[in-house]
C-alpha positions in Angstrom: -9.8 49.3 59.5 -8.7 50.1 56.0 -5.1 49.9 57.1 -5.8 46.4 58.6 -7.5 45.3 55.4 -4.6 46.4 53.3 -2.2 44.7 55.7 -4.3 41.5 55.4 -4.4 41.6 51.6 -0.7 42.3 51.3 0.2 39.3 53.6 -2.2 37.0 51.7 -0.8 38.2 48.4 2.8 37.6 49.5 1.8 34.2 51.0 0.3 33.2 47.6 3.5 34.2 45.9 5.5 31.9 48.2 3.0 29.1 47.5 3.7 29.5 43.8 7.4 29.3 44.3 7.0 26.3 46.6 4.8 24.6 44.0 7.5 25.2 41.3 10.1 23.7 43.5 7.9 20.8 44.4 7.3 20.1 40.7 11.0 20.4 39.9 12.2 18.0 42.7 9.2 15.7 42.7 10.0 14.6 46.3 7.2 13.3 48.5 8.3 15.3 51.6 8.6 18.5 49.6 5.1 17.9 48.2 4.0 17.3 51.8 5.4 20.6 52.8 3.6 22.3 50.0 0.3 20.7 51.0 0.8 21.6 54.7 1.8 25.2 53.8 -1.4 25.6 51.6 -3.5 24.4 54.6 -1.9 27.0 56.9 -2.4 29.7 54.2 -6.0 28.7 53.7 -6.7 28.6 57.4 -5.6 32.3 57.7 -7.3 33.3 54.5 -10.7 31.9 55.5 -10.6 32.9 59.2 -10.3 36.6 59.5 -10.4 36.3 63.3 -7.0 34.8 63.3 -4.0 37.2 63.6 -2.8 37.5 60.0 0.6 38.5 61.3 1.1 34.9 62.4 1.0 33.8 58.7 3.6 36.4 57.8 5.6 35.2 60.8 5.3 31.6 59.7 6.8 32.4 56.2 9.6 34.5 57.7 10.5 31.9 60.2 10.0 28.8 58.1 9.0 29.1 54.4 11.7 31.7 53.4 14.5 29.5 54.6 13.1 26.4 52.9 12.7 28.3 49.6 16.2 29.8 49.9 17.7 26.3 50.4 15.8 24.6 47.6 16.4 27.4 45.1 20.1 27.0 45.9 19.9 23.2 45.3 17.8 23.8 42.2 20.4 26.1 40.7 23.1 23.5 41.4 21.0 20.7 39.9 20.2 22.8 36.8 24.0 23.3 36.2 24.6 19.6 36.5 21.6 18.9 34.2 23.0 21.2 31.5 26.5 19.7 31.8 25.2 16.1 31.5 22.8 17.0 28.7 25.7 18.7 26.8 27.8 15.6 27.2 25.1 13.3 25.9 24.6 15.6 22.9 28.3 15.7 22.1 28.5 11.8 22.5 25.5 11.4 20.2 27.2 13.6 17.6 30.4 11.6 17.8 28.4 8.4 17.5 26.6 9.5 14.4 29.9 10.5 12.7 31.6 7.2 13.7 28.7 5.1 12.4 28.9 6.9 9.0 32.6 6.4 8.8 32.5 2.7 9.6 29.8 1.3 7.4 28.3 -2.0 8.6 29.6 -4.3 5.8 32.8 -2.3 4.9 35.3 -4.5 6.7 33.7 -7.8 5.7 33.8 -6.9 2.0 37.4 -5.5 2.3 38.7 -8.7 3.9 36.9 -10.9 1.4 38.7 -9.0 -1.4 42.0 -9.1 0.5 41.8 -12.9 0.9 41.1 -13.2 -2.8 44.2 -11.1 -3.6 46.3 -13.2 -1.2 45.1 -16.4 -2.9 46.2 -15.0 -6.2 49.6 -14.0 -4.8 50.1 -17.5 -3.3 49.2 -19.1 -6.6 51.8 -16.9 -8.4 54.4 -17.9 -5.8 53.6 -21.5 -6.2 54.2 -21.3 -9.9 57.5 -19.6 -9.2 58.6 -22.4 -6.9 57.4 -25.1 -9.3 58.8 -23.6 -12.6 61.7 -21.5 -11.1 61.0 -19.0 -13.9 62.5 -15.5 -13.5 59.2 -13.6 -13.3 58.7 -10.3 -11.6 56.6 -10.5 -8.4 55.2 -7.6 -6.5 53.8 -7.5 -2.9 53.0 -3.8 -2.9 49.3 -3.8 -3.5 48.6 -6.4 -0.9 50.9 -4.9 1.8 49.7 -1.4 1.1 46.1 -2.6 1.9 47.2 -4.3 5.1 49.0 -1.2 6.3 46.0 1.0 5.5 43.6 -1.0 7.7 45.9 -2.1 10.5 45.4 1.0 12.7 41.6 0.7 12.8 41.0 -3.0 12.5 44.1 -5.2 13.4 44.4 -6.4 16.9 47.4 -5.3 19.0 49.6 -8.1 20.4 52.8 -8.0 22.5 56.3 -8.4 21.3 56.6 -11.8 23.0 53.4 -12.9 21.3 54.6 -11.6 17.9 57.9 -13.5 18.3 56.2 -16.7 19.2 53.9 -16.5 16.2 56.6 -15.5 13.7 59.3 -18.0 14.7 59.5 -21.2 12.6 62.1 -24.0 12.3 60.5 -26.6 10.0 61.3 -27.3 6.4 60.5 -24.5 4.0 60.5 -23.5 0.4 62.2 -20.1 -0.1 63.1 -17.7 -2.8 63.7 -14.0 -3.1 60.0 -13.2 -2.8 58.7 -15.4 0.0 59.1 -18.3 2.4 56.6 -21.2 2.7 56.3 -24.1 5.1 56.6 -27.1 2.7 53.5 -28.9 4.0 51.5 -25.7 3.9 52.2 -24.9 0.2 51.4 -28.5 -0.7 48.1 -28.3 1.2 47.2 -25.0 -0.5 47.8 -26.5 -3.9 45.6 -29.5 -3.1 42.8 -27.3 -1.9 43.1 -25.1 -5.0 44.3 -22.1 -2.9 40.8 -21.5 -1.5 41.3 -19.4 1.6 39.5 -16.9 3.7 40.8 -14.1 6.0 40.5 -14.8 9.7 42.1 -11.8 11.4 45.0 -9.4 11.4 47.4 -8.8 14.3 49.9 -6.0 14.7 52.9 -5.3 17.0 54.8 -2.1 16.6 53.6 -1.8 13.0 54.7 -5.3 12.2 51.8 -7.3 10.8 50.8 -10.9 11.0 47.7 -12.1 9.2 45.8 -15.3 10.0 44.0 -17.2 7.2 42.1 -20.4 7.1 41.2 -22.9 4.4 37.6 -22.6 3.1 37.1 -26.4 3.2 38.7 -27.0 6.7 39.4 -25.3 10.0 43.1 -25.4 9.5 44.8 -22.0 9.9 48.1 -20.5 8.7 49.8 -17.2 9.3 51.4 -14.7 7.0 54.3 -12.8 8.6 54.4 -9.6 6.5 57.9 -8.3 7.2 59.4 -11.8 6.4 56.9 -12.6 3.6 56.6 -16.0 5.3 53.8 -18.5 5.5 53.5 -21.1 8.2 50.8 -23.3 9.7 49.4 -21.7 12.8 51.2 -22.9 15.9 48.5 -23.7 18.4 50.8 -23.4 21.3 52.1 -20.0 20.2 48.6 -18.7 19.7 47.4 -19.4 23.3 46.3 -16.2 25.0 45.9 -14.4 21.6 42.5 -13.4 20.4 42.3 -14.6 16.7 38.6 -14.0 16.3 37.4 -11.8 13.5 38.6 -8.2 13.6 36.3 -5.4 14.5 36.8 -1.7 13.9 38.4 0.1 16.8 35.7 2.7 16.2 33.1 0.1 17.1 34.8 -0.2 20.5 34.5 3.6 20.9 30.9 3.4 19.7 30.1 0.8 22.3 31.8 2.7 25.0 30.0 5.9 24.1 26.6 4.1 24.1 27.3 2.7 27.5 28.4 6.1 28.8 25.2 7.8 27.4 23.0 5.1 29.0 24.7 5.9 32.4 24.3 9.7 31.8 20.6 9.4 30.8 20.0 7.3 33.9 21.8 10.0 36.0 19.8 12.7 34.2 16.5 10.9 35.1 17.3 10.9 38.8 19.3 14.1 39.2 16.3 16.2 40.3 15.0 13.8 42.8 18.3 12.9 44.4 19.0 15.0 47.5 21.9 15.0 50.0 21.2 12.9 53.1 21.6 16.0 55.3 18.9 17.8 53.3 16.5 14.8 53.4 16.9 14.5 57.2 16.2 18.2 57.9 13.3 18.3 55.3 11.7 15.4 57.1 12.1 17.1 60.4 10.7 20.3 58.9 7.6 18.5 57.6 7.0 16.9 61.0 7.4 20.3 62.6 4.8 22.1 60.6 2.4 19.1 60.6 2.3 18.9 64.4 -1.1 19.6 66.1 0.2 22.5 68.3 2.2 24.1 65.5 -0.1 27.1 65.1 0.3 27.9 68.7 4.0 28.1 68.3 3.9 30.5 65.4 3.7 33.4 67.8 7.0 32.4 69.4 9.7 34.1 67.3 12.6 32.1 68.7 15.6 31.8 66.3 16.5 28.4 67.9 13.2 26.9 66.8 14.0 27.7 63.1 15.5 24.4 62.0 16.0 25.6 58.5 18.6 28.3 59.3 21.3 25.7 59.5 20.2 24.3 56.1 21.4 27.4 54.3 24.9 26.5 55.3 24.8 23.1 53.7 27.4 22.7 51.0 25.5 22.0 47.7 27.7 20.4 45.0 
């Protein structure tokens, strides 16, 4: 009798241990069929625990034939899921770190203020050039400060255009004023003088480090271009600009920020479903398993140790990615 009692207690203890493991797995995956398996397994356990007249060996047999294989499979899946979870979490963390650094580097109003000052400097340069054309005085003129600024921001802010687009924008065959410092479309220089050289920066374009800047008049929507390598100013050719984005420039870093934010949103969504998403083959056999242990005559079958009835044996061979 003592030996039977010890045997009983040992099997109940081991059964309780398996229930704890099943509950942990059920909490991790949060899948209704796995919760159903846990509930049904608890019912079977309680049945044997509360009815000493039943053969306790059948409970042990049930766990050997069914529960062990289920636990082995889902522990294998859990390990794979945890590795994926860590990898995705690390990627989100790295992306967030890059985002924080990029936001600090950009500064929300940095570009707007820089371009406002740049347009003011360009206005002064044009006024100086206008005086040179009018007076023909031999006065030293320097482009360096303005061009140095343009070159310093082109990589991050100016929009890339093709060689063909650059050529179309920079070509001009109308009447011009020209000296050793610059070249102006005659009508444009006259218009600038009339409007008191009040201009604002529209956008910057770049092709193989060659810069074209687009400006507009403050008091009208008319635009003109500055072709940096030629030091030339022309009214914007509407035909040449077709297919070119001449909206306000944005930092290339902002594009990276947007991309990283979208990526993190996708990763967080993936992270939220990674535990509950199971391979179709596993879902099918889990459902079959639940149906099996929920059948009315299941207890009668517990005494039949037939390997062919163990539907979970094949599950252990499922390839878990």
